[in-house]
Each structure stands twice: as C-alpha cells, then as structure tokens.
Backbone as JSON, one array per atom type, in Angstrom:
{
  "sequence": "MTLSLISIPLLLYTTAGFCHFLATTAGLHGANTGCSESCYCSEMADGGRVVRCSNMHLAEVPHDLPNDTRRLYLDGNLLTTIPADAFAGLPLLNELDLSHNELTQMEPGAFRGLVPSLRSLDLSSNRLTTLEPEVLGGLRAQANLTHNPWHCDCRLQVAMPRLDLEPASLAGVVCHTSEPKDVGVDTGVPFIMVAADLDLCAGLKRTTDVAMLVTMFGWFAMVISYLVYYVRHNQEDARRHLEYLKSLPSILDRPEESSKLSTAV",
  "N": [[115.99, 115.12, 151.14], [119.16, 115.36, 149.68], [121.11, 114.9, 146.69], [124.47, 114.14, 146.0], [126.93, 115.7, 143.84], [128.42, 113.74, 142.69], [126.89, 111.36, 142.93], [124.68, 111.78, 141.28], [125.41, 111.6, 138.43], [126.13, 108.9, 138.58], [123.74, 107.63, 139.21], [122.24, 108.23, 136.93], [123.71, 106.85, 135.01], [123.39, 104.2, 135.87], [120.62, 103.88, 135.57], [120.31, 104.2, 132.79], [121.76, 101.99, 131.89], [120.14, 99.92, 132.9], [117.81, 100.32, 131.42], [118.79, 99.81, 128.87], [119.32, 97.08, 129.17], [116.71, 96.03, 129.47], [115.68, 96.65, 126.95], [117.28, 95.1, 125.3], [116.64, 92.55, 126.21], [113.92, 92.43, 125.53], [114.19, 92.55, 122.78], [115.49, 90.09, 122.21], [113.53, 88.35, 123.09], [111.54, 88.94, 121.28], [112.75, 87.94, 118.97], [112.5, 85.22, 119.28], [109.8, 84.83, 119.27], [108.7, 86.14, 117.1], [108.12, 85.88, 113.53], [110.36, 84.11, 111.36], [112.74, 85.75, 109.21], [113.09, 84.54, 106.79], [110.9, 83.03, 106.23], [107.35, 82.24, 106.14], [104.67, 82.77, 108.33], [101.85, 81.49, 110.08], [99.01, 81.55, 112.23], [97.78, 78.85, 114.22], [94.62, 77.3, 114.82], [94.33, 75.99, 117.25], [96.35, 77.03, 118.73], [99.88, 77.94, 118.67], [102.16, 77.91, 115.84], [102.3, 77.69, 112.23], [105.01, 77.38, 110.24], [106.34, 78.23, 107.23], [108.94, 77.59, 105.15], [109.44, 76.9, 102.58], [111.07, 76.24, 99.42], [112.92, 78.38, 99.42], [115.56, 78.62, 98.84], [117.32, 78.03, 100.87], [120.34, 77.37, 102.62], [120.87, 76.51, 105.11], [119.41, 75.65, 108.26], [117.12, 77.99, 109.5], [117.97, 80.3, 112.12], [116.27, 81.87, 113.59], [113.73, 80.94, 114.2], [110.41, 80.93, 115.43], [109.66, 80.06, 118.84], [107.3, 78.82, 119.37], [106.57, 77.21, 117.32], [104.76, 74.74, 115.62], [104.42, 73.3, 113.28], [106.74, 72.81, 110.76], [107.97, 73.64, 107.69], [110.51, 72.94, 105.57], [111.01, 72.17, 103.07], [112.2, 71.64, 99.63], [114.6, 73.12, 99.54], [118.13, 73.98, 99.83], [119.51, 72.47, 101.66], [122.21, 70.68, 102.98], [123.21, 69.41, 105.19], [122.2, 68.58, 108.55], [122.84, 70.14, 111.42], [123.93, 69.47, 114.86], [121.54, 70.07, 117.44], [119.88, 71.66, 115.85], [117.17, 72.14, 116.0], [116.68, 72.72, 118.59], [115.46, 74.79, 119.96], [112.72, 74.52, 119.66], [110.39, 73.39, 121.28], [107.74, 72.6, 120.93], [107.36, 71.5, 118.51], [105.78, 69.35, 116.21], [105.57, 68.43, 113.63], [107.69, 68.01, 110.93], [109.12, 68.88, 107.93], [111.51, 67.97, 105.7], [111.9, 67.34, 103.15], [112.95, 66.93, 99.64], [115.49, 68.22, 99.54], [119.07, 68.59, 99.65], [120.22, 66.77, 101.37], [122.85, 65.02, 102.81], [123.95, 64.27, 105.14], [123.32, 63.94, 108.65], [123.95, 65.15, 111.72], [124.86, 63.62, 114.87], [122.53, 64.24, 117.43], [120.99, 65.94, 115.99], [118.23, 66.08, 116.1], [117.76, 66.72, 118.69], [115.89, 67.43, 121.58], [113.44, 67.2, 120.38], [112.26, 64.8, 120.9], [110.02, 64.34, 122.75], [107.9, 65.63, 121.42], [107.82, 65.52, 118.51], [106.04, 64.12, 115.83], [105.82, 63.59, 113.15], [108.0, 63.14, 110.46], [109.57, 64.06, 107.58], [111.81, 62.95, 105.32], [112.15, 62.46, 102.69], [113.24, 62.19, 99.25], [115.99, 63.08, 99.2], [119.57, 62.99, 99.53], [120.44, 60.98, 101.18], [122.36, 58.3, 102.42], [122.83, 56.61, 104.55], [121.74, 56.03, 107.96], [122.55, 57.03, 110.97], [122.27, 55.47, 114.13], [122.66, 57.1, 116.38], [121.85, 59.56, 115.56], [119.11, 59.7, 115.7], [118.48, 59.65, 118.43], [116.56, 58.55, 120.22], [114.22, 59.27, 119.05], [110.84, 58.92, 118.12], [109.13, 58.99, 115.66], [106.69, 59.19, 113.01], [107.91, 58.39, 109.95], [109.05, 59.37, 106.69], [111.01, 57.99, 104.34], [111.53, 57.69, 101.68], [112.86, 57.58, 98.28], [115.71, 57.99, 98.47], [119.21, 57.39, 98.07], [119.88, 54.73, 99.42], [122.34, 53.08, 101.4], [122.52, 49.94, 102.27], [123.28, 48.7, 105.28], [124.71, 47.59, 108.41], [124.32, 49.73, 110.22], [122.05, 51.03, 109.23], [120.21, 48.98, 109.52], [120.01, 48.78, 112.24], [119.03, 51.31, 112.92], [116.54, 51.65, 111.59], [114.31, 50.2, 112.85], [113.75, 51.92, 114.97], [112.19, 53.94, 114.06], [108.87, 54.89, 113.23], [107.84, 53.9, 110.45], [106.15, 55.16, 107.59], [103.6, 53.42, 105.75], [103.98, 53.55, 102.93], [106.63, 54.2, 102.88], [107.91, 51.99, 103.7], [108.19, 50.22, 101.56], [109.47, 51.95, 99.9], [112.04, 52.46, 100.72], [114.87, 51.75, 99.35], [117.55, 49.64, 98.46], [120.53, 50.84, 97.2], [123.21, 50.35, 97.3], [125.16, 47.94, 99.22], [126.4, 46.48, 102.29], [127.88, 43.89, 104.11], [129.39, 43.18, 100.87], [128.99, 40.67, 99.89], [126.55, 39.65, 100.61], [124.54, 39.33, 98.88], [122.65, 41.26, 98.1], [120.58, 42.81, 95.85], [120.62, 45.63, 93.65], [118.05, 48.0, 93.96], [116.32, 46.51, 95.47], [113.83, 46.46, 97.95], [114.46, 47.63, 101.27], [113.16, 46.44, 103.39], [112.68, 43.84, 102.6], [115.23, 42.84, 102.48], [116.09, 43.06, 105.16], [114.38, 41.26, 106.34], [115.36, 38.78, 105.61], [118.13, 38.7, 105.93], [120.94, 39.2, 108.1], [122.53, 42.0, 108.46], [124.35, 42.83, 110.25], [125.9, 40.7, 110.89], [128.41, 40.24, 109.69], [129.86, 42.37, 110.78], [129.74, 41.62, 113.47], [131.27, 39.28, 113.37], [133.75, 40.35, 112.66], [134.22, 41.94, 114.9], [134.39, 39.93, 116.85], [136.66, 38.55, 115.99], [138.55, 40.57, 116.34], [138.45, 40.86, 119.12], [139.36, 38.34, 119.88], [142.01, 38.44, 118.89], [143.01, 40.53, 120.43], [142.75, 39.41, 123.03], [144.49, 37.25, 122.74], [146.88, 38.63, 122.41], [147.16, 39.88, 124.94], [147.35, 37.56, 126.47], [149.73, 36.47, 125.48], [151.51, 38.41, 126.36], [151.3, 38.12, 129.16], [152.26, 35.47, 129.49], [154.89, 35.83, 128.57], [155.87, 37.56, 130.49], [155.7, 35.9, 132.74], [157.53, 33.91, 132.05], [159.89, 35.41, 131.94], [159.98, 36.24, 134.61], [160.3, 33.76, 135.98], [162.73, 32.83, 134.94], [164.41, 34.88, 135.8], [164.22, 34.58, 138.55], [165.26, 32.02, 138.79], [167.94, 32.48, 138.14], [168.7, 34.14, 140.27], [168.28, 32.31, 142.33], [170.21, 30.38, 141.69], [172.61, 31.79, 142.05], [172.38, 32.34, 144.77], [172.48, 29.75, 145.77], [175.05, 28.96, 145.05], [176.46, 30.66, 146.69], [175.72, 29.69, 149.18], [176.93, 27.15, 149.05], [179.57, 27.83, 149.23], [179.94, 28.53, 151.87], [180.6, 26.36, 153.84], [183.35, 25.76, 153.37], [184.53, 28.05, 154.26], [183.93, 27.9, 156.97], [185.34, 25.67, 157.72], [188.02, 26.37, 157.94], [188.85, 27.53, 160.52], [188.92, 25.15, 162.09], [190.99, 23.68, 160.89], [193.14, 25.36, 161.41], [193.15, 25.26, 164.18], [193.85, 22.58, 164.63], [196.44, 22.54, 163.65], [197.71, 24.23, 165.51], [197.5, 22.66, 167.81], [198.98, 20.48, 167.17], [201.54, 21.55, 167.09]],
  "CA": [[117.3, 114.44, 150.94], [119.86, 115.85, 148.5], [122.06, 114.01, 146.07], [125.76, 114.81, 145.75], [127.25, 115.85, 142.44], [128.97, 112.45, 142.2], [125.87, 110.31, 142.89], [123.7, 112.03, 140.22], [125.8, 110.9, 137.19], [126.12, 107.46, 138.78], [122.35, 107.19, 139.13], [121.83, 108.28, 135.52], [124.4, 105.77, 134.28], [122.72, 102.94, 136.24], [119.29, 103.85, 134.98], [120.46, 103.97, 131.38], [122.16, 100.6, 131.71], [118.98, 99.05, 133.13], [116.88, 100.46, 130.28], [119.38, 99.09, 127.76], [119.11, 95.65, 129.45], [115.34, 95.73, 129.16], [115.48, 96.72, 125.51], [117.97, 93.94, 124.74], [115.84, 91.37, 126.56], [112.73, 92.48, 124.71], [114.59, 92.22, 121.41], [115.71, 88.65, 122.15], [112.23, 87.68, 123.21], [110.84, 89.09, 120.01], [113.38, 87.09, 117.97], [112.02, 83.89, 119.51], [108.36, 84.75, 119.09], [108.35, 86.66, 115.79], [108.38, 84.98, 112.42], [111.7, 84.19, 110.74], [112.78, 86.62, 108.01], [113.15, 83.7, 105.58], [109.73, 82.16, 106.2], [106.0, 82.79, 106.3], [104.04, 82.18, 109.48], [100.4, 81.63, 110.29], [98.55, 81.04, 113.52], [96.93, 77.69, 114.23], [93.4, 77.49, 115.59], [94.51, 75.45, 118.6], [97.56, 77.62, 119.31], [101.1, 77.64, 117.96], [102.29, 78.47, 114.5], [102.78, 76.98, 111.07], [106.11, 78.13, 109.65], [106.64, 77.7, 105.9], [110.2, 78.09, 104.57], [109.58, 76.08, 101.37], [111.57, 76.79, 98.18], [113.49, 79.68, 99.7], [116.98, 78.52, 98.53], [118.04, 78.07, 102.15], [121.49, 76.46, 102.73], [120.95, 76.05, 106.48], [118.16, 75.82, 109.02], [117.1, 79.36, 110.1], [118.18, 80.36, 113.57], [115.34, 82.77, 114.23], [112.39, 80.34, 114.16], [109.65, 81.18, 116.67], [109.71, 78.87, 119.69], [105.98, 78.19, 119.48], [106.33, 76.54, 116.05], [104.26, 73.37, 115.7], [104.64, 72.67, 111.99], [107.83, 73.52, 110.09], [108.19, 73.14, 106.34], [111.8, 73.36, 105.01], [111.16, 71.37, 101.82], [112.56, 72.35, 98.43], [115.7, 74.05, 99.73], [119.47, 73.5, 99.48], [120.13, 71.98, 102.87], [123.08, 69.5, 102.78], [123.43, 68.76, 106.49], [121.45, 69.07, 109.71], [123.79, 70.1, 112.53], [123.38, 69.15, 116.19], [120.72, 71.13, 118.08], [119.3, 72.58, 114.86], [115.78, 72.44, 116.35], [116.63, 72.63, 120.05], [114.61, 75.84, 120.52], [111.34, 74.31, 119.22], [109.89, 72.3, 122.12], [106.37, 72.21, 120.59], [107.34, 71.01, 117.09], [105.28, 67.99, 116.04], [105.66, 68.04, 112.23], [108.9, 68.55, 110.3], [109.25, 68.47, 106.52], [112.84, 68.27, 105.16], [111.95, 66.66, 101.84], [113.41, 67.63, 98.45], [116.68, 68.99, 99.77], [120.33, 67.92, 99.21], [120.76, 66.21, 102.59], [123.72, 63.86, 102.77], [124.41, 63.99, 106.5], [122.64, 64.5, 109.81], [124.86, 64.97, 112.82], [124.25, 63.15, 116.14], [121.91, 65.31, 118.15], [120.31, 66.85, 115.05], [116.82, 66.21, 116.54], [117.75, 66.81, 120.16], [114.82, 68.31, 122.07], [112.17, 66.93, 119.7], [111.78, 63.45, 121.2], [108.67, 64.31, 123.33], [106.86, 66.32, 120.62], [107.77, 65.28, 117.06], [105.2, 63.0, 115.44], [105.94, 63.34, 111.72], [109.31, 63.56, 109.94], [109.67, 63.73, 106.14], [113.18, 63.04, 104.8], [112.11, 61.9, 101.35], [113.83, 62.92, 98.09], [117.26, 63.69, 99.53], [120.7, 62.15, 99.1], [120.88, 60.2, 102.34], [122.79, 56.91, 102.14], [122.76, 55.85, 105.79], [121.1, 56.69, 109.07], [123.22, 56.66, 112.21], [121.31, 55.37, 115.28], [122.86, 58.21, 117.34], [121.19, 60.76, 115.03], [117.7, 59.72, 116.11], [118.45, 60.05, 119.84], [115.31, 58.16, 120.86], [113.09, 59.85, 118.33], [109.8, 57.95, 117.73], [108.24, 59.74, 114.79], [106.31, 58.56, 111.77], [108.88, 58.94, 109.02], [109.02, 59.09, 105.24], [112.41, 57.93, 103.93], [111.56, 57.26, 100.31], [113.65, 58.31, 97.27], [117.07, 58.27, 98.9], [120.11, 56.3, 97.61], [120.29, 54.08, 100.68], [123.43, 52.07, 101.51], [121.96, 49.01, 103.28], [124.32, 48.12, 106.09], [124.31, 47.31, 109.8], [123.81, 50.95, 110.86], [120.65, 51.25, 108.77], [119.34, 47.94, 110.06], [119.8, 49.11, 113.65], [118.28, 52.56, 113.07], [115.21, 51.61, 111.02], [113.22, 49.84, 113.78], [113.48, 53.0, 115.91], [111.25, 54.87, 113.45], [107.56, 54.36, 112.84], [107.81, 54.24, 109.04], [104.88, 55.17, 106.88], [103.46, 52.22, 104.91], [104.61, 53.75, 101.61], [108.05, 54.3, 103.05], [108.48, 50.64, 103.91], [108.61, 49.68, 100.24], [110.21, 52.96, 99.16], [113.44, 52.5, 101.15], [115.43, 50.81, 98.39], [119.02, 49.51, 98.56], [121.31, 51.16, 96.02], [124.42, 49.57, 97.57], [125.02, 47.18, 100.46], [127.62, 46.07, 102.97], [128.97, 43.44, 103.23], [129.0, 43.04, 99.48], [128.76, 39.26, 99.55], [125.28, 39.2, 101.17], [123.59, 39.04, 97.78], [121.6, 42.26, 97.98], [120.54, 43.37, 94.5], [120.24, 47.04, 93.55], [116.62, 48.18, 93.71], [115.52, 45.69, 96.37], [113.42, 47.2, 99.16], [115.23, 47.26, 102.47], [112.34, 45.57, 104.27], [112.87, 42.44, 102.15], [116.61, 42.47, 102.87], [116.14, 42.89, 106.6], [113.6, 40.07, 106.71], [116.08, 37.54, 105.28], [119.59, 38.8, 106.19], [121.46, 39.97, 109.25], [123.61, 42.79, 107.94], [125.33, 43.06, 111.3], [126.61, 39.48, 111.18], [129.79, 40.45, 109.32], [130.47, 43.25, 111.78], [129.93, 40.84, 114.7], [132.43, 38.38, 113.17], [134.95, 41.17, 112.7], [134.42, 42.29, 116.29], [134.82, 38.73, 117.57], [138.06, 38.29, 115.64], [139.37, 41.6, 117.0], [138.5, 40.55, 120.54], [140.26, 37.18, 120.03], [143.37, 38.9, 118.68], [143.37, 41.31, 121.62], [142.92, 38.48, 124.14], [145.7, 36.47, 122.49], [147.98, 39.54, 122.68], [147.32, 39.99, 126.4], [147.81, 36.25, 126.99], [151.15, 36.34, 125.14], [152.27, 39.3, 127.27], [151.33, 37.49, 130.5], [153.19, 34.34, 129.42], [156.26, 36.36, 128.42], [156.24, 38.07, 131.82], [155.94, 34.78, 133.64], [158.84, 33.26, 131.68], [160.98, 36.31, 132.4], [160.01, 36.18, 136.07], [160.82, 32.48, 136.42], [164.16, 32.77, 134.62], [165.13, 35.8, 136.66], [164.29, 33.97, 139.9], [166.2, 30.88, 138.73], [169.3, 33.04, 138.18], [168.95, 34.56, 141.65], [168.4, 31.1, 143.17], [171.51, 29.73, 141.41], [173.63, 32.57, 142.72], [172.27, 32.15, 146.22], [172.94, 28.39, 146.07], [176.49, 28.95, 145.0], [176.95, 31.33, 147.89], [175.57, 28.75, 150.31], [177.92, 26.09, 148.92], [180.86, 28.36, 149.61], [180.03, 28.76, 153.28], [181.32, 25.3, 154.62], [184.79, 25.91, 153.21], [184.95, 29.15, 155.14], [183.8, 27.43, 158.34], [186.34, 24.63, 157.97], [189.34, 26.93, 158.15], [189.24, 27.62, 161.94], [189.22, 23.82, 162.62], [192.32, 23.32, 160.43], [194.14, 26.17, 162.13], [193.25, 24.73, 165.56], [194.59, 21.34, 164.58], [197.86, 22.87, 163.47], [198.23, 24.76, 166.77], [197.57, 21.57, 168.77], [200.13, 19.62, 166.79], [202.76, 22.25, 167.5]],
  "C": [[117.92, 114.92, 149.67], [120.86, 114.89, 147.99], [123.35, 114.83, 145.81], [125.98, 114.88, 144.25], [127.81, 114.54, 141.86], [127.9, 111.42, 142.02], [124.89, 110.56, 141.76], [124.15, 111.4, 138.9], [125.78, 109.39, 137.35], [124.72, 106.91, 138.65], [121.85, 107.21, 137.68], [122.47, 107.16, 134.7], [123.73, 104.44, 134.57], [121.37, 102.78, 135.59], [119.34, 103.56, 133.47], [120.85, 102.56, 131.06], [120.99, 99.63, 131.9], [118.0, 99.13, 131.97], [117.45, 99.71, 129.06], [119.2, 97.57, 127.92], [117.67, 95.23, 129.11], [115.08, 95.72, 127.69], [116.11, 95.5, 124.84], [117.17, 92.69, 124.98], [114.57, 91.31, 125.73], [113.03, 92.1, 123.29], [114.8, 90.74, 121.24], [114.43, 87.89, 122.24], [111.47, 87.76, 121.89], [111.42, 88.19, 118.93], [112.89, 85.65, 118.08], [110.52, 83.72, 119.24], [107.9, 85.28, 117.73], [108.68, 85.68, 114.74], [109.77, 85.17, 111.83], [111.63, 85.05, 109.48], [112.72, 85.83, 106.75], [111.89, 82.9, 105.38], [108.44, 82.94, 106.29], [105.32, 82.06, 107.47], [102.54, 82.41, 109.5], [100.04, 80.96, 111.6], [97.66, 79.83, 113.33], [95.72, 77.96, 115.11], [93.55, 77.07, 117.02], [95.79, 75.96, 119.27], [98.83, 77.15, 118.58], [101.08, 78.16, 116.55], [102.68, 77.42, 113.44], [103.8, 77.87, 110.38], [106.48, 77.48, 108.33], [107.9, 78.4, 105.37], [110.5, 77.31, 103.27], [110.15, 76.88, 100.22], [112.14, 78.22, 98.35], [115.02, 79.68, 99.44], [117.85, 78.54, 99.81], [119.16, 77.0, 102.16], [121.65, 75.95, 104.13], [119.64, 76.33, 107.15], [118.18, 77.22, 109.66], [117.27, 79.32, 111.59], [117.14, 81.2, 114.32], [113.89, 82.25, 114.15], [111.68, 80.61, 115.46], [109.53, 79.92, 117.51], [108.36, 78.25, 119.9], [105.57, 77.52, 118.15], [105.88, 75.09, 116.27], [104.46, 72.6, 114.39], [105.69, 73.5, 111.25], [108.08, 72.87, 108.74], [109.48, 73.77, 105.73], [112.04, 72.63, 103.69], [111.56, 72.28, 100.65], [113.69, 73.36, 98.58], [117.03, 73.41, 99.36], [120.24, 72.98, 100.69], [120.95, 70.71, 102.54], [123.35, 68.75, 104.08], [122.53, 69.39, 107.55], [122.39, 69.0, 110.92], [123.12, 69.73, 113.87], [122.64, 70.36, 116.74], [120.1, 72.1, 117.1], [117.89, 72.98, 115.22], [115.59, 72.45, 117.85], [115.7, 73.68, 120.68], [113.15, 75.7, 120.15], [110.72, 73.16, 120.0], [108.49, 71.81, 121.76], [106.26, 71.61, 119.19], [106.84, 69.57, 116.99], [105.26, 67.53, 114.58], [106.82, 68.77, 111.58], [109.07, 68.0, 108.91], [110.6, 68.95, 105.99], [112.99, 67.62, 103.81], [112.48, 67.57, 100.74], [114.49, 68.66, 98.77], [117.9, 68.23, 99.21], [121.0, 67.24, 100.4], [121.61, 64.96, 102.3], [124.15, 63.42, 104.15], [123.51, 64.65, 107.53], [123.5, 64.15, 111.02], [124.14, 64.38, 114.03], [123.73, 64.33, 116.93], [121.15, 66.31, 117.28], [118.85, 67.08, 115.49], [116.7, 66.29, 118.05], [116.69, 67.84, 120.59], [113.49, 68.02, 121.45], [111.56, 65.58, 120.07], [110.39, 63.45, 121.79], [107.59, 64.77, 122.36], [106.7, 65.85, 119.21], [107.0, 63.99, 116.74], [105.34, 62.64, 113.97], [107.25, 63.95, 111.21], [109.4, 63.09, 108.47], [111.09, 64.02, 105.67], [113.25, 62.52, 103.38], [112.82, 62.81, 100.33], [115.05, 63.74, 98.51], [118.39, 62.82, 99.0], [121.28, 61.36, 100.28], [121.21, 58.77, 101.92], [122.73, 56.04, 103.37], [122.11, 56.68, 106.88], [121.74, 56.19, 110.36], [122.21, 56.56, 113.34], [121.44, 56.53, 116.24], [122.15, 59.49, 116.85], [119.75, 60.86, 115.59], [117.55, 60.11, 117.58], [117.16, 59.67, 120.55], [114.08, 58.65, 120.2], [112.14, 58.73, 117.87], [108.75, 58.67, 116.87], [107.86, 58.9, 113.57], [107.11, 59.18, 110.67], [108.64, 58.52, 107.62], [110.45, 59.14, 104.75], [112.57, 57.54, 102.45], [112.47, 58.16, 99.41], [114.96, 58.88, 97.82], [117.95, 57.13, 98.45], [120.72, 55.52, 98.8], [121.41, 53.04, 100.46], [123.0, 51.13, 102.63], [123.11, 48.32, 104.0], [123.8, 47.93, 107.52], [123.73, 48.55, 110.48], [122.34, 51.21, 110.48], [119.74, 50.21, 109.39], [119.07, 48.19, 111.54], [118.89, 50.32, 113.82], [116.82, 52.44, 112.64], [114.11, 51.24, 112.02], [112.87, 50.94, 114.78], [112.47, 54.01, 115.36], [109.95, 54.16, 113.12], [107.33, 54.76, 111.36], [106.41, 54.23, 108.49], [104.8, 53.91, 106.0], [104.13, 52.39, 103.54], [106.12, 53.77, 101.73], [108.7, 52.96, 103.22], [108.99, 50.07, 102.59], [109.47, 50.67, 99.48], [111.66, 53.13, 99.62], [114.16, 51.38, 100.39], [116.96, 50.82, 98.51], [119.66, 49.82, 97.22], [122.66, 50.46, 96.11], [124.23, 48.85, 98.88], [126.39, 46.84, 101.02], [127.27, 45.06, 104.06], [128.46, 43.13, 101.83], [128.6, 41.63, 99.08], [127.44, 38.74, 100.11], [124.22, 38.92, 100.07], [122.47, 40.0, 97.66], [121.66, 42.9, 96.58], [120.09, 44.82, 94.56], [118.74, 47.13, 93.22], [115.72, 47.35, 94.59], [115.1, 46.5, 97.57], [114.13, 46.68, 100.41], [114.46, 46.3, 103.36], [112.48, 44.11, 103.87], [114.26, 41.98, 102.54], [116.67, 42.16, 104.34], [115.39, 41.67, 107.1], [114.39, 38.78, 106.55], [117.55, 37.54, 105.74], [119.87, 39.6, 107.46], [122.69, 40.72, 108.76], [124.68, 43.11, 108.99], [126.17, 41.84, 111.6], [128.12, 39.62, 110.84], [130.53, 41.31, 110.33], [130.7, 42.5, 113.07], [131.13, 39.91, 114.55], [133.73, 39.17, 113.25], [135.25, 41.59, 114.14], [134.92, 41.13, 117.1], [136.28, 38.44, 117.27], [138.98, 39.32, 116.31], [139.5, 41.33, 118.48], [139.42, 39.35, 120.76], [141.74, 37.6, 119.88], [143.86, 39.69, 119.9], [143.62, 40.39, 122.82], [144.2, 37.69, 123.98], [146.96, 37.35, 122.77], [148.24, 39.7, 124.15], [147.85, 38.67, 126.99], [149.32, 36.06, 126.73], [152.01, 37.23, 126.07], [152.38, 38.71, 128.65], [152.33, 36.34, 130.52], [154.63, 34.82, 129.36], [156.74, 36.89, 129.78], [156.55, 36.95, 132.78], [157.26, 34.1, 133.33], [160.02, 34.1, 132.16], [161.12, 36.21, 133.91], [160.65, 34.9, 136.57], [162.33, 32.41, 136.16], [164.98, 33.71, 135.53], [165.29, 35.23, 138.06], [165.24, 32.77, 139.92], [167.64, 31.38, 138.81], [169.67, 33.48, 139.59], [169.13, 33.35, 142.57], [169.76, 30.4, 142.96], [172.65, 30.47, 142.09], [173.58, 32.39, 144.23], [172.75, 30.75, 146.63], [174.45, 28.29, 146.04], [177.11, 29.63, 146.23], [176.86, 30.42, 149.08], [176.59, 27.64, 150.27], [179.31, 26.58, 149.35], [181.03, 28.56, 151.11], [180.75, 27.66, 154.06], [182.82, 25.42, 154.49], [185.33, 27.04, 154.07], [184.91, 28.71, 156.59], [184.84, 26.37, 158.7], [187.71, 25.18, 158.31], [189.72, 27.09, 159.61], [189.59, 26.25, 162.51], [190.63, 23.4, 162.17], [193.39, 24.07, 161.18], [194.3, 25.68, 163.55], [194.04, 23.45, 165.65], [196.08, 21.59, 164.45], [198.46, 23.41, 164.77], [198.39, 23.66, 167.79], [198.79, 20.68, 168.46], [201.44, 20.29, 167.18], [202.91, 22.13, 168.98]]
}
C-alpha cells in the first residue's frame, strides 16, 4: 500500500502533534508530583511527602506543590491572605502549618478539599482578627489560634465551636477588641471565658428582629394604602353608577307625558 504525496505530510504533522501532547501531559504530571521550586521535600515512611517551605519569604502559597503532600510547612513567611482553593490540589494533606506569617484574611473556600483529610491546622502568630464560618467550610481540624489580635464578635463565636482547638489554644485566644462594645469584654480576656458568660450574637439578633419588624410594617402599610385606594376608587365608581341609575326614571317618564298630551288633543 502506497501513500500519496499529500497524506505523508499530514501523517507527519499528526504524529508530531501527538508527541507534543504526550510531552505536555508528562510535564504537567511532573509538576504535580515533583517538589516545588520554593520548598524542600522528603519522603515519608508510610507514603506521601513532607514539604517544607519555612522562612522562604513567600508572599503566596506555591502553586506547584506535589499532590501527594501529607505535611506542609509554610511558617515564617510573608503570607497576608489565603485565597479560595489554595490547597485544592492536595487531597492527602493532614497537617498544615501557617504560623508566623502576616495573615489578616482567609477567603471563603480557602480550605476547600481538605475537609476529609486535614487533622492539624496551625494559624498561630498571625494578624487574624476574626474567623468567618464560611472560611472553614466544614473543616474539623485540631487548630492552634494563639497570638492573634482577635476581635471577639458573633462571627468568631459561631466559628470557634467548629474547630477542635488545642488545649493551649483555648486560653491563648484572647480578645483585643469586642463587638458589641457594651458587653463588658476587657482587653486580654480569653475568648473561652467571654463565650461562657455572654452571647455575642444577641445584639445582632436584636438588630435583625428590628429590621424584620420594620420590613413587615412597611409591607403592612403598603397593603393598607392599596386597600384604601381600592375602596375609594370603588366608591367613586359606585357613586357615578348610582347617579346614572337615578337618571333613568326621568327618561322613562317622558313617553307617558307625551302619550297623555296626544290623548288630550
């Protein structure tokens, strides 16, 4: 069987494209299994890797972390925020150290994908002031939250029970500020003592109740206004219709008068 002059270049082009696809796929696979350029990796005896990125002046979480990482150390860096899906490619991760950074924010979905595996989370010695419940996303990890300037409010009170705090972290989560301000929380008081005596969500609940009452009153006023308008409009139509009906007998009486006049003549 012979190949035409047209089919030979086409075959060569297809083969080259397929080889390029295999090379690209192999390169991507290597990026997920090889060690990050910013970190040091070591194999664990029971499988998986320990990835150490400590004190590397990192401003963001590396994107080329191996997907078989079980322990990840990002402590001592310059991280200010943890974006959503920052660890989504690490399904085996069970220990994460983010201590001694500059963290002020963690976006909702920051720990997405770690709920089944993560067992230890260190967020100590950062600049966190609050912890949004949506950030955790069902995470049930033993956490260290000490040495952060916590703002004790309703969000923190809702989020804290979702974490299995270390015993030292229970006393180390200290209120630097609080909301509402009239709850009597003193600076330096452990959050566990505040939460045991006060409901920081009570003020928010009262505000929500007032907002609901105002909204309901607004709707009620609109309904009453509509009913008044409807009744008045119908009364005007009824009055006009009644006047029309009153005018009908005078019209009917005219033929009788004319007949009487013709009879008299």
